[in-house]
C-alpha positions in Angstrom: -397.1 137.1 102.0 -394.1 137.7 104.1 -394.0 137.3 108.0 -393.4 140.5 109.5 -391.5 139.3 112.5 -388.6 137.4 110.8 -385.8 139.0 109.0 -383.3 138.4 106.6 -380.0 138.0 107.7 -376.9 137.6 105.3 -373.7 135.9 107.1 -370.7 137.5 106.3 -368.2 135.1 105.7 -364.2 136.4 106.5 -360.7 134.2 104.7 -357.1 135.1 105.8 -354.9 133.1 103.6 -351.0 133.2 105.3 -348.3 131.6 103.1 -345.1 131.0 104.3 -341.9 130.6 102.8 -338.6 129.2 104.1 -335.4 130.7 102.5 -333.1 127.9 101.5 -331.1 126.3 98.6 -328.8 129.5 98.8 -326.3 128.1 100.9 -325.7 124.7 98.3 -325.5 127.3 95.5 -322.8 129.2 97.4 -320.8 125.9 97.9 -321.4 125.0 94.5 -320.1 127.7 92.7 -317.4 128.3 95.2 -316.4 125.1 94.1 -316.2 125.6 90.1 -314.5 128.8 91.3 -311.2 127.0 92.9 -311.2 124.2 90.0 -311.0 127.3 87.6 -308.4 128.9 89.5 -306.1 125.8 89.7 -306.7 125.2 85.8 -305.3 129.0 84.8 -302.2 128.4 87.0 -301.4 124.7 85.9 -301.7 126.4 81.8 -300.5 129.7 82.4 -297.5 129.6 84.9 -295.4 126.8 84.0 -292.7 125.4 85.9 -290.2 128.3 86.0 -287.5 126.9 84.8 -285.8 128.6 81.8 -284.1 126.0 80.3 -283.4 122.1 80.6 -282.3 121.2 76.7 -285.1 119.6 75.6 -287.5 122.6 75.2 -284.8 124.1 73.3 -285.1 124.7 69.5 -282.5 125.8 67.4 -283.1 126.7 63.8 -280.2 127.3 61.1 -280.9 128.2 57.1 -277.9 127.6 55.3 -277.5 129.4 52.2 -280.5 131.6 52.6 -278.0 135.1 52.0 -278.0 134.5 48.2 -282.3 133.7 48.2 -282.6 137.0 50.1 -280.7 138.9 47.6 -282.7 137.5 44.5 -286.3 137.9 46.3 -285.4 141.3 46.8 -284.1 142.0 43.3 -287.5 139.9 41.5 -289.4 142.4 44.0 -287.5 145.4 42.4 -287.9 144.4 39.0 -291.6 143.9 40.0 -292.1 147.1 41.0 -290.6 148.5 37.7 -292.5 146.4 35.2 -295.7 147.9 37.3 -294.7 151.7 37.4 -294.0 151.1 33.5 -297.2 149.4 33.1 -299.1 152.2 34.9 -297.6 154.7 32.6 -298.2 152.9 29.3 -301.8 152.5 30.9 -301.8 156.9 31.2 -300.6 157.9 27.8 -304.0 155.8 26.0 
């Protein structure tokens, strides 16, 4: 039998855990992103700005087509003939 003079004691245990984090690395990321923005801006300027000159002689291109007037008139006649032929064919199909 149990001794009446002893009591059972239950020990309570409390545990507290604290996690502390420090913010870091944001400054380095901002610096790297800033460098990328500057590089892209310089590349865009170089690609799209040009040198501002309106004539240097070396970049000018002149194209002359001689005898093109006769070819254009012949092409116009050919297109007109093709259109008339298509209309005649359509009229022929509609009468069948």
